[in-house]
KEKELUM-642093 format. One record per residue: residue number from 1; residue in one letter; x, y, z of N, C-alpha, C in turn. Coordinates in pm, 1 decimal. Example, Ala and Ser with C-alpha at 12.3 -4.5 7.8 and 13.67 -1.06 7.14 Angstrom:
<sites>
+-----+---------+----------+----------+----------+----------+----------+----------+----------+----------+----------+
: num : residuo :   n.east :  n.north :     n.up :  ca.east : ca.north :    ca.up :   c.east :  c.north :     c.up :
+-----+---------+----------+----------+----------+----------+----------+----------+----------+----------+----------+
:   1 :       A :   1319.0 :   -569.0 :    780.0 :   1230.0 :   -450.0 :    780.0 :   1320.0 :   -330.0 :    780.0 :
:   2 :       S :   1285.0 :   -225.0 :    708.0 :   1367.0 :   -106.0 :    714.0 :   1290.0 :      3.0 :    787.0 :
+-----+---------+----------+----------+----------+----------+----------+----------+----------+----------+----------+
</sites>
This chain:
<sites>
+-----+---------+----------+----------+----------+----------+----------+----------+----------+----------+----------+
: num : residuo :   n.east :  n.north :     n.up :  ca.east : ca.north :    ca.up :   c.east :  c.north :     c.up :
+-----+---------+----------+----------+----------+----------+----------+----------+----------+----------+----------+
:   1 :       M :  -1799.6 :   -511.1 :   -969.4 :  -1724.0 :   -491.9 :   -846.2 :  -1598.8 :   -578.0 :   -853.0 :
:   2 :       T :  -1503.4 :   -548.6 :   -773.0 :  -1379.4 :   -623.8 :   -775.3 :  -1386.8 :   -737.8 :   -675.6 :
:   3 :       A :  -1430.3 :   -854.5 :   -724.5 :  -1435.4 :   -975.4 :   -641.7 :  -1404.1 :  -1095.5 :   -729.2 :
:   4 :       T :  -1343.7 :  -1195.3 :   -669.6 :  -1311.7 :  -1316.7 :   -743.1 :  -1419.0 :  -1420.3 :   -720.8 :
:   5 :       R :  -1410.4 :  -1529.6 :   -796.0 :  -1511.1 :  -1633.9 :   -791.9 :  -1523.3 :  -1697.5 :   -653.7 :
:   6 :       D :  -1413.6 :  -1712.9 :   -583.3 :  -1418.6 :  -1778.3 :   -452.4 :  -1446.2 :  -1680.5 :   -338.4 :
:   7 :       G :  -1491.0 :  -1560.9 :   -369.7 :  -1530.8 :  -1466.1 :   -266.8 :  -1421.9 :  -1372.3 :   -219.4 :
:   8 :       Q :  -1304.7 :  -1373.6 :   -282.7 :  -1201.2 :  -1278.7 :   -244.3 :  -1248.7 :  -1138.7 :   -280.0 :
:   9 :       T :  -1244.8 :  -1052.0 :   -183.4 :  -1281.2 :   -913.6 :   -210.6 :  -1154.7 :   -829.0 :   -217.0 :
:  10 :       Y :  -1172.7 :   -702.3 :   -241.8 :  -1059.8 :   -610.7 :   -253.9 :  -1072.5 :   -496.1 :   -153.4 :
:  11 :       K :  -1141.3 :   -518.6 :    -43.3 :  -1163.4 :   -412.3 :     54.9 :  -1033.0 :   -362.3 :    115.7 :
:  12 :       F :   -945.5 :   -451.8 :    152.1 :   -816.9 :   -411.2 :    208.0 :   -735.6 :   -334.4 :    103.6 :
:  13 :       G :   -747.2 :   -374.3 :    -22.9 :   -678.2 :   -303.5 :   -130.3 :   -725.2 :   -159.3 :   -143.3 :
:  14 :       W :   -856.3 :   -138.3 :   -126.8 :   -907.9 :     -0.8 :   -133.0 :   -861.0 :     79.7 :    -13.1 :
:  15 :       L :   -847.4 :     16.0 :    101.4 :   -794.9 :     84.4 :    219.6 :   -649.4 :    125.0 :    196.8 :
:  16 :       I :   -572.7 :     37.7 :    135.0 :   -433.0 :     69.0 :    102.3 :   -428.0 :    185.1 :      2.8 :
:  17 :       A :   -515.6 :    183.8 :    -97.3 :   -519.4 :    292.6 :   -195.1 :   -552.9 :    424.7 :   -127.6 :
:  18 :       L :   -652.0 :    423.9 :    -42.8 :   -693.4 :    545.6 :     27.3 :   -581.4 :    598.1 :    116.4 :
:  19 :       S :   -522.0 :    511.3 :    195.8 :   -416.2 :    557.7 :    286.4 :   -291.9 :    602.2 :    209.8 :
:  20 :       G :   -259.9 :    534.2 :    100.1 :   -143.3 :    574.7 :     21.3 :   -161.9 :    710.7 :    -43.8 :
:  21 :       L :   -279.1 :    733.1 :   -100.5 :   -303.9 :    861.0 :   -166.8 :   -311.4 :    976.5 :    -67.3 :
:  22 :       T :   -367.5 :    954.8 :     49.0 :   -374.0 :   1063.4 :    146.5 :   -239.1 :   1088.3 :    213.6 :
:  23 :       N :   -160.8 :    983.8 :    235.1 :    -29.0 :   1002.1 :    295.4 :     68.4 :   1069.4 :    198.6 :
:  24 :       A :     43.2 :   1056.2 :     70.1 :    133.5 :   1115.0 :    -29.7 :    134.0 :   1267.4 :    -23.8 :
:  25 :       V :     27.4 :   1325.7 :     21.6 :     20.3 :   1472.4 :     28.0 :     12.4 :   1521.0 :    172.6 :
:  26 :       N :     75.0 :   1446.9 :    262.4 :     75.1 :   1481.6 :    404.0 :    193.8 :   1574.0 :    433.0 :
:  27 :       P :    170.3 :   1704.9 :    443.6 :    283.3 :   1796.3 :    466.6 :    344.8 :   1779.2 :    606.2 :
:  28 :       K :    268.5 :   1727.7 :    700.5 :    319.0 :   1708.5 :    837.2 :    429.6 :   1603.4 :    839.6 :
:  29 :       L :    417.0 :   1500.6 :    756.3 :    519.5 :   1396.5 :    750.3 :    653.3 :   1456.3 :    709.5 :
:  30 :       I :    653.1 :   1535.4 :    604.5 :    777.0 :   1594.6 :    554.0 :    831.8 :   1695.7 :    653.9 :
:  31 :       A :    744.0 :   1776.2 :    713.6 :    788.7 :   1876.4 :    810.3 :    846.9 :   1810.4 :    936.1 :
:  32 :       D :    782.5 :   1706.3 :    984.8 :    832.2 :   1638.8 :   1105.4 :    967.4 :   1573.1 :   1081.1 :
:  33 :       L :    980.5 :   1505.3 :    968.8 :   1109.5 :   1443.0 :    938.0 :   1216.4 :   1550.0 :    915.3 :
:  34 :       G :   1177.9 :   1660.7 :    851.8 :   1272.2 :   1770.5 :    830.9 :   1318.1 :   1833.2 :    960.5 :
:  35 :       S :   1228.6 :   1845.5 :   1058.0 :   1268.5 :   1905.1 :   1186.1 :   1357.5 :   1811.1 :   1267.1 :
:  36 :       V :   1339.8 :   1680.5 :   1251.2 :   1420.8 :   1584.7 :   1326.7 :   1556.5 :   1562.0 :   1260.0 :
:  37 :       L :   1557.5 :   1549.9 :   1127.9 :   1679.8 :   1510.9 :   1057.1 :   1738.1 :   1618.2 :    966.5 :
:  38 :       G :   1676.7 :   1735.0 :    962.1 :   1728.0 :   1841.9 :    876.9 :   1699.3 :   1814.9 :    730.0 :
:  39 :       T :   1795.9 :   1845.5 :    646.7 :   1778.5 :   1831.1 :    501.8 :   1750.4 :   1686.3 :    463.1 :
:  40 :       W :   1821.6 :   1592.0 :    525.4 :   1799.6 :   1451.2 :    492.8 :   1659.7 :   1405.9 :    531.7 :
:  41 :       G :   1605.5 :   1463.3 :    637.2 :   1469.0 :   1430.8 :    677.0 :   1368.2 :   1473.6 :    572.5 :
:  42 :       T :   1391.1 :   1591.6 :    514.4 :   1303.5 :   1638.2 :    407.5 :   1313.6 :   1546.5 :    286.2 :
:  43 :       V :   1435.2 :   1505.2 :    253.9 :   1455.5 :   1413.4 :    141.0 :   1385.5 :   1280.7 :    167.4 :
:  44 :       I :   1401.3 :   1227.1 :    288.4 :   1335.8 :   1100.9 :    322.6 :   1184.3 :   1118.2 :    320.5 :
:  45 :       G :   1136.5 :   1232.2 :    371.0 :    992.7 :   1259.8 :    368.3 :    937.6 :   1263.0 :    226.9 :
:  46 :       L :   1012.0 :   1324.1 :    135.3 :    969.6 :   1326.0 :     -5.5 :    972.5 :   1185.9 :    -66.0 :
:  47 :       M :   1070.4 :   1105.1 :    -26.3 :   1075.5 :    967.0 :    -75.4 :    955.7 :    887.2 :    -24.1 :
:  48 :       V :    920.5 :    905.7 :    102.3 :    805.0 :    835.6 :    159.1 :    676.6 :    882.9 :     91.2 :
:  49 :       A :    667.4 :   1012.6 :     62.7 :    549.3 :   1064.4 :     -6.5 :    538.0 :   1004.0 :   -146.8 :
:  50 :       G :    649.9 :    992.4 :   -217.6 :    648.7 :    929.5 :   -350.2 :    612.8 :    783.1 :   -342.9 :
:  51 :       W :    665.3 :    713.8 :   -242.7 :    633.2 :    572.9 :   -220.7 :    485.2 :    556.3 :   -191.1 :
:  52 :       S :    430.0 :    644.3 :   -107.2 :    287.3 :    637.9 :    -74.2 :    201.1 :    663.8 :   -197.3 :
:  53 :       L :    241.9 :    760.0 :   -279.7 :    168.0 :    789.2 :   -402.4 :    170.4 :    669.7 :   -496.7 :
:  54 :       A :    285.8 :    604.9 :   -509.1 :    297.2 :    486.8 :   -595.9 :    206.4 :    374.5 :   -546.6 :
:  55 :       I :    204.6 :    351.6 :   -416.6 :    118.5 :    247.0 :   -360.3 :    -27.9 :    281.9 :   -382.0 :
:  56 :       G :    -64.9 :    406.0 :   -353.7 :   -204.7 :    446.7 :   -367.6 :   -255.3 :    435.0 :   -510.0 :
:  57 :       L :   -176.1 :    484.1 :   -605.4 :   -217.3 :    476.3 :   -746.1 :   -221.3 :    332.2 :   -795.5 :
:  58 :       A :   -121.9 :    252.9 :   -756.6 :   -117.4 :    113.8 :   -801.6 :   -233.7 :     33.1 :   -743.6 :
:  59 :       A :   -266.2 :     56.5 :   -616.9 :   -375.9 :    -17.8 :   -554.9 :   -510.5 :     24.8 :   -612.5 :
:  60 :       A :   -523.4 :    149.9 :   -651.5 :   -649.8 :    196.7 :   -709.1 :   -664.3 :    154.6 :   -855.6 :
:  61 :       A :   -553.8 :    144.1 :   -926.5 :   -561.0 :    112.3 :  -1069.5 :   -594.5 :    -34.6 :  -1094.8 :
:  62 :       V :   -538.5 :   -125.2 :  -1015.8 :   -557.2 :   -269.6 :  -1030.9 :   -532.1 :   -311.3 :  -1176.0 :
:  63 :       R :   -411.6 :   -287.7 :  -1220.7 :   -367.0 :   -324.8 :  -1354.6 :   -245.6 :   -416.8 :  -1341.1 :
:  64 :       P :   -208.5 :   -489.7 :  -1446.7 :    -95.2 :   -582.5 :  -1435.0 :     33.4 :   -517.7 :  -1383.7 :
:  65 :       R :     68.6 :   -402.6 :  -1437.7 :    192.4 :   -337.9 :  -1392.5 :    181.7 :   -288.4 :  -1248.8 :
:  66 :       S :     64.0 :   -249.2 :  -1207.9 :     49.7 :   -200.0 :  -1071.0 :     67.0 :   -312.5 :   -969.2 :
:  67 :       W :     39.1 :   -437.6 :  -1009.7 :     62.4 :   -550.5 :   -919.9 :    211.1 :   -561.0 :   -887.1 :
:  68 :       Y :    295.9 :   -545.1 :   -987.9 :    439.8 :   -551.8 :   -965.5 :    486.1 :   -434.9 :   -878.9 :
:  69 :       V :    428.8 :   -317.8 :   -900.6 :    462.6 :   -201.3 :   -818.6 :    428.6 :   -228.3 :   -672.2 :
:  70 :       L :    311.8 :   -285.8 :   -647.5 :    270.5 :   -313.4 :   -509.9 :    362.7 :   -415.1 :   -442.9 :
:  71 :       L :    408.7 :   -513.6 :   -516.7 :    499.4 :   -612.4 :   -458.6 :    636.0 :   -551.7 :   -429.1 :
:  72 :       V :    687.4 :   -470.9 :   -520.4 :    817.8 :   -407.2 :   -499.8 :    810.8 :   -305.0 :   -386.7 :
:  73 :       C :    697.4 :   -237.4 :   -374.5 :    682.6 :   -136.4 :   -268.5 :    692.8 :   -196.7 :   -129.4 :
:  74 :       Q :    670.6 :   -324.9 :   -115.9 :    686.4 :   -388.3 :     15.3 :    833.6 :   -389.6 :     56.3 :
:  75 :       L :    922.9 :   -401.4 :    -41.1 :   1066.2 :   -391.2 :    -11.7 :   1103.0 :   -249.6 :     28.8 :
:  76 :       V :   1040.4 :   -151.2 :    -34.1 :   1064.6 :    -12.4 :      2.3 :   1016.9 :     12.6 :    145.5 :
:  77 :       G :    905.5 :    -49.3 :    183.6 :    857.4 :    -37.1 :    320.7 :    956.1 :    -92.8 :    421.5 :
:  78 :       L :   1016.9 :   -204.5 :    387.8 :   1119.5 :   -260.4 :    475.8 :   1241.3 :   -168.4 :    484.1 :
:  79 :       T :   1277.7 :   -109.1 :    371.6 :   1389.6 :    -14.5 :    369.3 :   1358.0 :    107.3 :    454.9 :
:  80 :       W :   1233.9 :    156.9 :    443.7 :   1193.0 :    271.1 :    524.9 :   1201.1 :    234.5 :    673.3 :
:  81 :       G :   1158.9 :    114.9 :    709.7 :   1169.3 :     71.3 :    848.6 :   1314.1 :     66.5 :    895.3 :
:  82 :       A :   1403.7 :     18.2 :    810.2 :   1545.9 :     12.8 :    845.7 :   1604.0 :    153.1 :    861.3 :
:  83 :       L :   1566.6 :    244.6 :    771.8 :   1612.8 :    383.2 :    784.1 :   1561.4 :    446.8 :    912.6 :
:  84 :       Y :   1436.2 :    421.9 :    943.7 :   1377.8 :    477.2 :   1066.2 :   1451.9 :    424.1 :   1189.2 :
:  85 :       M :   1478.7 :    293.6 :   1189.1 :   1548.8 :    234.7 :   1303.1 :   1690.0 :    291.5 :   1315.2 :
:  86 :       T :   1754.3 :    318.3 :   1203.0 :   1891.4 :    366.9 :   1204.5 :   1900.6 :    514.9 :   1240.1 :
:  87 :       L :   1812.5 :    596.9 :   1181.5 :   1826.9 :    741.5 :   1194.8 :   1743.3 :    804.3 :   1305.5 :
:  88 :       I :   1629.5 :    746.6 :   1337.8 :   1537.1 :    814.9 :   1428.2 :   1523.8 :    743.5 :   1561.7 :
:  89 :       A :   1493.9 :    614.5 :   1560.0 :   1472.0 :    540.6 :   1685.2 :   1604.7 :    525.8 :   1759.2 :
:  90 :       H :   1604.0 :    567.0 :   1885.4 :   1729.6 :    565.6 :   1960.5 :   1736.9 :    454.4 :   2064.9 :
:  91 :       D :   1623.3 :    401.2 :   2107.3 :   1628.1 :    294.2 :   2206.2 :   1585.2 :    161.7 :   2142.6 :
:  92 :       W :   1619.8 :     52.5 :   2207.7 :   1598.0 :    -79.6 :   2150.3 :   1449.8 :   -113.6 :   2139.2 :
:  93 :       R :   1364.3 :    -61.6 :   2227.7 :   1220.9 :    -92.1 :   2220.5 :   1158.7 :    -34.5 :   2093.7 :
:  94 :       N :   1189.8 :     90.3 :   2064.3 :   1136.8 :    150.5 :   1941.8 :   1189.7 :     79.4 :   1817.6 :
:  95 :       R :   1315.0 :     43.9 :   1820.3 :   1371.9 :    -28.5 :   1706.4 :   1305.2 :   -164.4 :   1688.0 :
:  96 :       A :   1281.5 :   -233.7 :   1798.5 :   1215.7 :   -364.6 :   1789.6 :   1072.6 :   -350.2 :   1738.6 :
:  97 :       M :    999.9 :   -248.7 :   1787.1 :    862.3 :   -228.0 :   1740.4 :    858.6 :   -197.3 :   1591.1 :
:  98 :       V :    947.7 :   -111.5 :   1545.6 :    950.4 :    -76.5 :   1403.9 :    989.5 :   -198.2 :   1320.2 :
:  99 :       A :   1085.2 :   -276.6 :   1367.9 :   1126.5 :   -396.2 :   1293.0 :   1011.2 :   -494.8 :   1280.1 :
: 100 :       V :    942.4 :   -521.8 :   1390.4 :    831.0 :   -617.2 :   1387.2 :    717.0 :   -562.9 :   1301.1 :
: 101 :       F :    684.0 :   -436.3 :   1318.7 :    573.2 :   -378.8 :   1242.9 :    603.0 :   -372.4 :   1093.3 :
: 102 :       S :    722.1 :   -323.2 :   1055.4 :    750.3 :   -310.8 :    911.8 :    761.4 :   -447.3 :    845.0 :
: 103 :       L :    820.0 :   -545.6 :    912.5 :    827.6 :   -679.1 :    854.9 :    689.0 :   -742.3 :    846.5 :
: 104 :       G :    612.4 :   -732.7 :    954.7 :    477.4 :   -789.9 :    955.2 :    386.6 :   -726.2 :    851.3 :
: 105 :       W :    389.2 :   -593.7 :    843.6 :    304.5 :   -522.6 :    747.2 :    343.5 :   -558.3 :    604.0 :
: 106 :       S :    472.3 :   -565.2 :    577.3 :    517.3 :   -599.7 :    442.1 :    475.6 :   -740.7 :    403.2 :
: 107 :       V :    486.5 :   -835.3 :    496.1 :    446.5 :   -973.1 :    467.3 :    295.6 :   -981.8 :    444.2 :
: 108 :       I :    216.9 :   -913.6 :    527.6 :     70.8 :   -914.2 :    511.3 :     31.5 :   -854.6 :    376.2 :
: 109 :       C :     87.5 :   -740.0 :    343.2 :     52.9 :   -675.1 :    215.6 :     99.4 :   -758.3 :     96.4 :
: 110 :       F :    220.4 :   -815.7 :    105.5 :    269.8 :   -898.9 :     -3.5 :    177.2 :  -1017.5 :    -26.2 :
: 111 :       A :    140.5 :  -1087.2 :     81.3 :     53.1 :  -1203.9 :     68.4 :    -84.2 :  -1163.5 :     15.0 :
: 112 :       Y :   -137.4 :  -1052.3 :     62.7 :   -269.2 :  -1006.4 :     17.7 :   -269.3 :   -976.9 :   -131.9 :
: 113 :       F :   -172.1 :   -899.1 :   -176.6 :   -170.7 :   -861.5 :   -317.6 :   -126.5 :   -976.9 :   -407.4 :
: 114 :       Y :    -37.2 :  -1061.7 :   -359.2 :      1.7 :  -1175.9 :   -442.1 :   -117.5 :  -1267.4 :   -464.9 :
: 115 :       K :   -197.1 :  -1288.0 :   -362.3 :   -313.6 :  -1375.8 :   -375.4 :   -413.6 :  -1321.0 :   -477.4 :
: 116 :       R :   -413.1 :  -1191.6 :   -498.9 :   -505.5 :  -1129.2 :   -594.4 :   -440.1 :  -1103.7 :   -730.3 :
: 117 :       R :   -338.1 :  -1182.5 :   -764.4 :   -268.3 :  -1170.4 :   -891.7 :   -363.5 :  -1181.5 :  -1010.0 :
: 118 :       A :   -459.3 :  -1273.4 :  -1002.7 :   -553.5 :  -1291.7 :  -1112.9 :   -642.2 :  -1169.0 :  -1128.7 :
: 119 :       L :   -677.1 :  -1104.8 :  -1018.3 :   -758.6 :   -984.0 :  -1024.6 :   -685.4 :   -872.6 :  -1098.3 :
: 120 :       F :   -554.4 :   -865.9 :  -1080.3 :   -472.4 :   -765.0 :  -1148.7 :   -441.8 :   -805.6 :  -1292.5 :
: 121 :       R :   -470.9 :   -930.7 :  -1326.3 :   -440.1 :   -987.4 :  -1457.5 :   -289.6 :   -983.2 :  -1488.4 :
: 122 :       A :   -210.9 :  -1005.4 :  -1386.1 :    -66.1 :  -1010.1 :  -1402.0 :    -27.2 :  -1146.6 :  -1456.8 :
: 123 :       S :     74.3 :  -1151.1 :  -1541.0 :    106.4 :  -1275.1 :  -1611.0 :    210.6 :  -1361.2 :  -1540.0 :
: 124 :       R :    302.7 :  -1301.7 :  -1470.9 :    408.8 :  -1380.3 :  -1408.0 :    367.6 :  -1421.5 :  -1268.2 :
: 125 :       R :    421.9 :  -1534.4 :  -1224.4 :    393.7 :  -1581.7 :  -1089.8 :    506.5 :  -1669.8 :  -1042.1 :
: 126 :       W :    511.2 :  -1690.0 :   -913.1 :    611.4 :  -1774.4 :   -851.6 :    543.2 :  -1902.3 :   -806.9 :
: 127 :       Q :    554.0 :  -2006.7 :   -888.2 :    486.5 :  -2131.8 :   -857.2 :    543.1 :  -2197.5 :   -731.9 :
: 128 :       W :    672.3 :  -2181.2 :   -707.1 :    731.2 :  -2238.7 :   -587.0 :    671.3 :  -2174.8 :   -461.7 :
: 129 :       L :    639.6 :  -2046.4 :   -470.3 :    577.9 :  -1977.7 :   -356.8 :    435.1 :  -2027.6 :   -335.5 :
: 130 :       E :    363.3 :  -2047.5 :   -443.8 :    226.3 :  -2097.6 :   -434.4 :    222.2 :  -2240.6 :   -381.7 :
: 131 :       R :    322.5 :  -2322.3 :   -416.5 :    329.6 :  -2459.1 :   -363.5 :    371.1 :  -2459.5 :   -217.1 :
: 132 :       S :    457.2 :  -2364.7 :   -178.5 :    507.1 :  -2360.7 :    -40.2 :    399.7 :  -2318.1 :     58.4 :
: 133 :       W :    319.9 :  -2219.1 :     22.3 :    215.8 :  -2166.6 :    110.7 :     82.6 :  -2157.2 :     37.9 :
: 134 :       P :     20.1 :  -2270.7 :      8.8 :   -103.9 :  -2266.4 :    -69.8 :   -220.0 :  -2197.1 :      1.1 :
: 135 :       R :   -225.0 :  -2203.8 :    132.5 :   -335.4 :  -2137.6 :    204.5 :   -319.7 :  -1986.3 :    205.4 :
: 136 :       V :   -196.2 :  -1939.8 :    216.8 :   -172.1 :  -1795.7 :    223.8 :   -178.8 :  -1733.6 :     85.0 :
: 137 :       I :   -108.8 :  -1793.3 :     -9.2 :   -103.4 :  -1738.4 :   -143.7 :   -226.7 :  -1779.0 :   -223.0 :
: 138 :       G :   -267.3 :  -1902.9 :   -210.1 :   -393.1 :  -1949.2 :   -267.2 :   -392.9 :  -1970.3 :   -417.1 :
: 139 :       P :   -499.8 :  -2033.3 :   -463.7 :   -511.2 :  -2060.6 :   -607.0 :   -548.5 :  -1934.7 :   -685.5 :
: 140 :       E :   -529.2 :  -1944.7 :   -812.0 :   -556.5 :  -1833.6 :   -902.7 :   -702.2 :  -1842.8 :   -949.7 :
: 141 :       T :   -786.3 :  -1753.2 :   -903.5 :   -926.5 :  -1753.4 :   -944.5 :   -971.1 :  -1611.7 :   -974.3 :
: 142 :       L :  -1059.8 :  -1599.1 :  -1071.6 :  -1114.6 :  -1468.5 :  -1107.3 :  -1248.6 :  -1488.6 :  -1175.8 :
: 143 :       S :  -1344.0 :  -1412.8 :  -1133.7 :  -1473.6 :  -1415.3 :  -1199.9 :  -1459.3 :  -1350.8 :  -1337.1 :
: 144 :       P :  -1512.5 :  -1411.5 :  -1442.9 :  -1494.2 :  -1355.1 :  -1577.2 :  -1561.9 :  -1219.3 :  -1595.1 :
: 145 :       D :  -1662.0 :  -1187.9 :  -1514.3 :  -1730.2 :  -1060.4 :  -1530.9 :  -1674.8 :   -950.2 :  -1440.1 :
: 146 :       A :  -1568.8 :   -979.3 :  -1364.0 :  -1511.0 :   -878.6 :  -1274.7 :  -1431.7 :   -775.9 :  -1355.5 :
: 147 :       R :  -1458.1 :   -649.0 :  -1328.9 :  -1379.6 :   -539.6 :  -1386.3 :  -1297.4 :   -480.4 :  -1273.3 :
: 148 :       P :  -1168.2 :   -507.2 :  -1272.4 :  -1087.4 :   -463.4 :  -1159.0 :  -1060.0 :   -313.4 :  -1160.2 :
: 149 :       G :  -1026.2 :   -264.2 :  -1043.8 :   -979.6 :   -128.3 :  -1029.5 :  -1088.5 :    -24.2 :  -1020.7 :
: 150 :       F :  -1044.8 :     98.3 :  -1029.2 :  -1133.5 :    213.2 :  -1017.0 :  -1243.1 :    209.6 :  -1122.2 :
: 151 :       A :  -1210.9 :    164.6 :  -1243.4 :  -1311.5 :    156.5 :  -1350.2 :  -1416.4 :     50.7 :  -1320.9 :
: 152 :       G :  -1383.6 :    -47.9 :  -1238.1 :  -1478.2 :   -153.1 :  -1205.7 :  -1577.5 :   -116.0 :  -1096.6 :
: 153 :       L :  -1554.5 :     -2.7 :  -1034.9 :  -1646.7 :     41.0 :   -930.6 :  -1772.3 :    101.4 :   -992.1 :
: 154 :       S :  -1880.5 :     91.2 :   -920.0 :  -2003.4 :    157.1 :   -964.2 :  -1983.0 :    308.4 :   -950.7 :
: 155 :       P :  -2062.6 :    389.2 :  -1020.8 :  -2047.5 :    534.6 :  -1007.8 :  -2059.3 :    582.7 :   -862.4 :
: 156 :       L :  -2146.5 :    520.9 :   -784.3 :  -2160.0 :    558.9 :   -644.4 :  -2032.5 :    528.5 :   -566.7 :
: 157 :       H :  -1976.6 :    409.3 :   -587.3 :  -1854.2 :    372.3 :   -516.1 :  -1735.3 :    456.9 :   -560.4 :
: 158 :       R :  -1729.1 :    492.9 :   -687.6 :  -1622.8 :    583.2 :   -733.6 :  -1633.1 :    717.3 :   -662.2 :
: 159 :       S :  -1755.4 :    770.2 :   -655.9 :  -1775.9 :    898.8 :   -588.6 :  -1740.3 :    889.8 :   -441.1 :
: 160 :       L :  -1779.2 :    781.2 :   -375.4 :  -1747.0 :    763.8 :   -233.9 :  -1596.1 :    754.6 :   -211.8 :
: 161 :       F :  -1524.8 :    688.0 :   -302.3 :  -1379.8 :    677.1 :   -290.3 :  -1314.7 :    814.8 :   -302.5 :
: 162 :       V :  -1358.3 :    893.2 :   -399.3 :  -1302.9 :   1028.3 :   -418.3 :  -1337.5 :   1116.9 :   -298.3 :
: 163 :       V :  -1458.7 :   1106.5 :   -248.7 :  -1499.4 :   1185.6 :   -131.8 :  -1418.1 :   1144.5 :     -9.2 :
: 164 :       A :  -1394.0 :   1015.4 :      8.9 :  -1313.8 :    969.2 :    122.5 :  -1172.2 :   1024.9 :    115.7 :
: 165 :       I :  -1114.0 :   1028.5 :     -2.7 :   -980.2 :   1087.0 :    -17.6 :   -984.5 :   1235.7 :     13.8 :
: 166 :       A :  -1084.7 :   1306.3 :    -37.6 :  -1096.3 :   1449.9 :    -11.9 :  -1112.9 :   1478.3 :    137.0 :
: 167 :       I :  -1197.2 :   1402.3 :    204.9 :  -1216.8 :   1422.0 :    349.3 :  -1087.7 :   1394.1 :    425.3 :
: 168 :       S :  -1017.1 :   1288.8 :    388.2 :   -890.3 :   1257.8 :    453.5 :   -788.5 :   1368.9 :    433.2 :
: 169 :       L :   -783.9 :   1426.0 :    313.4 :   -691.8 :   1535.7 :    286.4 :   -729.2 :   1659.0 :    366.9 :
: 170 :       I :   -858.2 :   1690.2 :    374.7 :   -901.7 :   1807.3 :    451.3 :   -869.6 :   1790.7 :    598.6 :
: 171 :       I :   -895.9 :   1671.7 :    652.2 :   -862.7 :   1645.8 :    793.6 :   -712.8 :   1659.6 :    815.5 :
: 172 :       G :   -633.0 :   1606.2 :    723.5 :   -488.7 :   1616.9 :    735.4 :   -440.4 :   1760.9 :    729.6 :
: 173 :       L :   -497.8 :   1839.8 :    641.1 :   -458.6 :   1979.6 :    631.5 :   -501.4 :   2060.1 :    753.5 :
: 174 :       L :   -619.4 :   2031.6 :    806.0 :   -667.3 :   2102.4 :    924.1 :   -588.8 :   2065.9 :   1048.9 :
: 175 :       S :   -541.4 :   1942.0 :   1055.3 :   -466.1 :   1899.4 :   1173.8 :   -324.9 :   1956.1 :   1176.3 :
: 176 :       T :   -274.3 :   2004.9 :   1063.7 :   -139.9 :   2063.1 :   1061.2 :   -139.4 :   2207.2 :   1108.1 :
: 177 :       R :   -254.6 :   2267.3 :   1119.9 :   -260.8 :   2408.2 :   1161.8 :   -251.3 :   2423.3 :   1308.6 :
+-----+---------+----------+----------+----------+----------+----------+----------+----------+----------+----------+
</sites>
């Protein structure tokens, strides 16, 4: 299972993988943005779908390169929030909510995935960041017998993950009708 020696689990990471993979094939997202913004909305919708797919695959793979993808994707999330505030949100309350949510979500995800750097077996790190916020970023620990990612799941958990994605996709497709 994907757990570190000090009890860090990867449950939130699996939730991110599930939501990213299901959002990547959400036709309602692209259609809604297309109806609001026209051609540019469709383009933005496709960009968000690609971003969601990248996050979902990277979070499920738990490999060194996917750690970097997950960290960079937090910047894309902030960019998406800025685009939303600029193009779609028309009043200050919606803009403030999107700004707070996109910044907060990006910081939470960045801290979560950075803390699990050892689980991803990523080689580079920011020591100044680890010294600045040791409680949030935390020490580098990993159980030697942990097999990260989808391959590290038991056959039952792999099947449950695939079934959860399939159910989410079916619900999403049925809700668009």
